C-alpha positions in Angstrom: 36.9 91.1 141.5 33.6 91.3 140.0 32.0 87.9 139.2 30.2 87.3 136.0 27.3 84.9 135.7 27.2 82.6 132.6 24.4 83.7 130.4 22.6 80.7 128.8 20.5 81.1 125.7 16.9 80.6 126.0 15.5 77.0 125.9 13.9 77.6 122.6 17.2 78.5 120.9 19.0 75.4 122.2 16.1 73.2 121.0 16.3 74.6 117.5 20.1 74.1 117.4 19.7 70.5 118.5 16.9 69.9 116.0 19.0 71.4 113.2 22.0 69.3 114.2 19.9 66.2 114.3 18.3 66.9 111.0 21.7 67.5 109.4 23.0 64.2 110.8 19.9 62.5 109.6 20.3 63.8 106.1 23.9 62.8 106.0 22.9 59.3 107.3 20.1 59.1 104.6 22.5 60.2 101.9 25.1 57.6 103.0 22.3 55.0 103.3 21.0 55.9 99.8 24.6 55.7 98.3 25.1 52.4 100.0 21.7 51.2 98.8 22.4 52.3 95.3 25.8 50.6 95.4 24.1 47.5 96.8 21.4 47.6 94.2 24.0 48.1 91.4 26.1 45.3 92.7 23.2 43.0 93.0 22.0 44.0 89.5 25.5 43.4 88.1 25.7 40.0 89.7 22.3 39.1 88.4 23.2 40.3 84.9 26.4 38.2 85.0 24.5 35.2 86.2 21.8 35.7 83.5 24.5 36.2 80.9 26.4 33.1 82.0 23.1 31.1 81.9 22.4 32.4 78.4 25.9 31.6 77.2 26.6 28.3 78.9 23.2 26.7 79.1 21.5 25.2 76.1 18.4 27.2 75.0 17.4 25.4 71.9 13.7 25.2 70.9 13.9 21.8 69.2 14.7 18.3 70.2 17.5 16.2 68.8 19.5 17.8 66.0 18.7 20.4 63.4 20.6 21.5 60.2 21.0 25.3 59.8 22.5 27.0 56.8 24.7 30.1 57.2 24.8 31.9 53.8 27.9 33.5 52.4 28.9 37.0 53.5 26.9 36.7 56.8 28.2 38.7 59.7 27.9 37.9 63.4 24.6 39.8 63.7 23.0 38.1 60.7 24.2 34.7 61.9 22.8 35.5 65.4 19.4 36.3 63.8 19.5 33.0 61.8 20.3 31.0 64.9 17.6 32.6 66.9 15.0 32.2 64.1 15.9 28.5 63.8 15.6 28.0 67.5 19.3 27.2 68.2 19.7 30.2 70.7 17.4 32.5 72.6 19.2 35.8 72.2 20.8 37.1 69.1 22.7 39.8 71.0 24.2 37.4 73.5 25.6 35.4 70.6 27.0 38.6 69.0 28.5 39.7 72.3 30.1 36.3 73.0 31.5 36.1 69.4 33.0 39.6 69.7 34.5 39.1 73.2 36.1 35.8 72.2 37.5 37.2 68.9 35.5 34.9 66.8 33.2 37.4 65.1 35.4 37.9 62.1 36.1 34.2 61.7 32.6 32.9 61.3 32.2 30.9 58.1 29.3 30.0 55.9 28.1 26.5 55.5 25.4 24.0 56.5 25.8 23.0 60.1 24.0 20.5 62.3 23.4 21.6 65.9 22.2 19.6 68.8 19.5 20.6 71.3 22.3 20.3 73.9 24.6 22.8 72.1 25.5 26.0 74.0 26.5 29.4 72.4 30.3 28.6 72.9 29.9 25.3 71.1 27.8 26.8 68.3 30.2 29.8 67.8 33.3 27.5 67.9 31.8 25.2 65.2 31.0 28.1 62.9 34.3 29.8 63.5 36.2 26.6 62.7 34.0 25.9 59.7 32.9 22.5 60.9 30.1 22.5 58.4 28.3 19.4 57.1 29.8 18.1 53.9 27.7 16.9 51.0 28.9 14.2 48.6 28.4 15.4 45.0 28.8 13.0 42.0 29.5 14.8 38.7 29.1 12.4 35.7 31.4 12.7 32.6 30.0 15.1 29.9 27.8 17.1 32.1 27.5 20.8 31.3 28.1 23.6 33.8 24.3 24.1 33.9 23.8 20.4 34.8 26.4 20.7 37.5 24.8 23.9 38.8 21.4 22.2 39.0 22.8 19.3 41.1 24.8 21.7 43.4 21.5 23.6 44.0 19.5 20.5 44.7 22.0 19.3 47.3 22.0 22.8 49.0 25.7 23.4 48.1 25.0 26.8 46.6 22.6 28.8 44.4 22.5 27.8 40.7 22.6 31.3 39.4 25.6 32.3 41.6 27.6 29.3 40.4 26.8 29.8 36.7 27.7 33.5 36.9 31.0 32.6 38.4 31.8 29.9 35.9 30.9 32.0 32.9 33.1 34.9 33.9 35.5 33.9 36.6 37.7 36.7 38.2 40.9 37.3 36.4 43.0 36.6 39.4 41.2 33.3 40.0 41.7 32.1 36.5 45.3 33.1 36.4 46.1 30.4 39.0 45.5 27.7 36.5 47.8 27.9 33.5 45.7 25.5 31.3 42.9 28.1 31.2 45.0 30.4 29.2 46.1 27.9 26.6 44.7 29.0 23.2 42.1 31.2 24.8 41.2 34.4 23.0 40.1 36.1 26.2 41.7 36.1 29.6 38.4 35.4 31.3 37.1 32.4 29.4 34.3 30.3 30.7 35.2 27.4 32.9 33.0 25.0 30.9 35.1 22.0 30.0 37.4 22.3 33.0 34.9 21.3 35.7 36.4 17.9 36.0 33.8 15.1 36.6 34.4 13.2 39.7 33.0 12.7 43.3 33.5 15.7 45.5 32.7 16.6 49.1 31.5 20.2 49.4 30.3 22.2 52.3 26.6 22.9 52.1 25.9 26.6 51.8 29.5 27.0 50.4 30.9 29.6 48.0 31.2 29.4 44.2 34.9 30.1 44.2 35.7 27.2 46.5 33.6 24.8 44.5 35.1 25.9 41.1 38.6 25.8 42.7 38.1 22.1 43.6 37.0 21.3 40.0 40.0 23.0 38.5 42.5 21.6 40.9 41.3 18.2 40.1 41.5 18.9 36.3 45.1 20.1 36.7 46.0 17.0 38.7 44.4 14.6 36.1 46.1 16.5 33.2 49.5 14.9 33.9 52.8 16.2 32.4 52.8 13.2 30.1 49.4 14.2 28.7 50.4 17.8 28.3 53.6 16.8 26.5 51.7 14.5 24.2 49.3 17.3 23.2 52.2 19.7 22.7 54.0 17.2 20.5 50.9 17.1 18.2 50.8 20.9 18.1 47.5 21.2 19.9 46.5 23.5 22.7 44.9 22.3 25.9 41.8 24.3 24.9 41.5 22.5 21.6 42.0 19.2 23.3 39.3 19.9 25.9 36.8 21.0 23.1 37.5 17.8 21.2 37.2 15.7 24.3 33.9 17.3 25.2 32.6 16.3 21.8 33.9 12.7 22.1 32.3 12.4 25.6 28.9 13.2 24.2 29.2 11.4 20.9 30.7 8.0 21.8 30.3 5.6 24.7 33.2 3.1 24.2 36.8 4.2 25.0 38.1 2.3 21.9 35.5 3.9 19.7 36.4 7.4 21.1 40.0 7.0 19.9 38.7 6.1 16.4 36.2 9.0 16.3 38.9 11.3 17.5 41.0 10.3 14.5 38.1 10.9 12.2 37.3 14.4 13.6 40.9 15.6 13.6 41.2 14.3 10.0 38.1 16.3 9.0 39.5 19.4 10.6 42.8 19.0 8.7 40.9 18.5 5.4 38.8 21.6 6.0 35.6 19.6 6.3 32.9 20.6 8.8 32.7 18.3 11.8 28.9 17.9 11.5 28.5 16.7 15.1 25.0 16.3 16.4 26.1 16.8 20.0 27.1 20.4 19.3 23.6 21.1 18.0 22.1 19.5 21.1 24.3 21.8 23.2 23.0 24.8 21.4 19.4 23.8 21.9 20.0 23.2 25.6 22.2 26.1 26.5 21.3 28.8 24.0 17.7 28.0 23.2 16.8 26.2 26.4 14.9 23.6 24.4 17.0 20.5 25.3 17.3 17.3 23.3 14.4 16.4 21.0 12.1 13.8 22.5 12.9 11.4 19.6 16.6 12.3 19.6 16.4 13.6 16.0 17.5 17.0 14.8 15.5 19.0 12.3 16.7 20.9 9.3 16.0 24.2 11.2 18.2 22.9 14.1 21.1 22.3 11.7 20.8 25.9 10.4 21.0 27.6 13.8 23.4 30.6 13.6 25.8 29.8 16.5 29.6 29.4 16.7 28.8 25.9 18.2 27.0 24.8 15.0 29.5 22.4 13.4 27.2 21.8 10.5 27.2 25.5 9.5 30.8 26.4 10.4 34.0 24.6 9.8 36.5 24.0 12.6 36.0 23.3 16.3 33.1 25.0 18.0 33.9 28.1 20.0 34.1 26.3 23.3 33.6 22.9 25.0 30.1 21.5 25.0 30.5 19.8 28.4 33.0 18.6 30.9 34.9 15.5 29.7 36.5 12.8 31.8 40.0 11.6 31.5 39.3 8.8 28.9 37.8 11.3 26.5 40.7 13.7 27.1 43.2 10.9 26.4 41.4 10.0 23.2 41.5 13.6 22.0 45.2 13.7 22.7 46.0 10.3 21.1 43.6 9.7 18.2 43.7 6.4 16.3 44.6 6.5 12.6 42.0 4.6 10.5 40.7 4.7 6.9 37.3 5.9 8.2 35.9 9.4 7.6 32.3 8.9 8.8 30.6 7.3 11.8 27.2 7.1 13.4 25.9 5.7 16.7 23.2 3.0 16.5 20.2 3.2 18.9 21.9 0.4 21.0 25.0 2.6 21.4 27.2 0.7 19.0 29.3 2.9 16.7 29.3 2.2 12.9 32.2 3.4 10.9 32.3 4.1 7.1 35.0 5.0 4.6 32.9 6.9 2.1 29.8 9.1 2.2 28.0 6.4 0.2 28.7 3.8 2.9 27.7 6.3 5.6 24.3 7.0 4.0 23.7 3.3 3.6 24.4 2.9 7.3 22.0 5.7 8.2 19.3 4.2 6.1 19.8 0.9 7.8 20.2 1.9 11.4 18.6 5.3 11.9 15.4 5.2 9.8 
């Protein structure tokens, strides 16, 4: 049997094979190492991002000491609110606030208002306060007889809302809004009458940076509560609409100070209306000058001949009947006097400089009183 000797490849060939094998293994090792390294870097980066995000969310990052009021305007979304908070120094990152609000489902629940935040507040505390509407409330006192413009000016000064926005809403409230209050439609010629006269004077607590609808809603609900069923029935028994009562009450509120005198003046004015006489009420002219002409009351309190000739449906010297709308927002005593007038023999009255009301039966007596007290 013939023996065969094993033939080995040359040394150079084996070396090349070994080198190639080693290189391949080295590349595989490097690839595995690079993958592991990338995974490691990614994991570390993710961990650092989570830690950073947690610090941003759960650690205070205010740029002020103590507390600070911050106003969130109406119709502000999460992004806009985040920008405001960052600008005011309450948070460091707008986007962290937006992300947190979105992940916690609070982004759509954020409410306008004036809030007070502490330098210790975190993003969760801030977001929760805004979502729950825990705004600062401002106490607003509205005196009897004030016009809607007077009220709007005070609301603006107290940072409740912008004057123009409130006046615009009051002058032409949405139909659906006005329909919720039955007294607004009583005797109204238009479904969207002004809310002048129904903004009941009282002390209110409003959220700073609030909305016109919410503020007007509070006024009207209060009016509806004060206008009891007994008062409504009394007005109906006299054949008078709520609107006519409110217009008369607004005149009484501005013309007379004493509750007793208001009842007497109410009887005089209703008597004039029944007789077809013009009311000739100075307060209606003052309202025209203030609202329509923007001039306000004369410094000396006296009206001119030109004032009495102004062509306006509020001019009770030029046109008979009630003016076209209330000239202010009366309180309950004026409303009660308008509903329940006192019958007297008087047909004229005037207010002395000291506030005392002087009544007269005839025009001659009235002119004598004017000469005595007003000249």
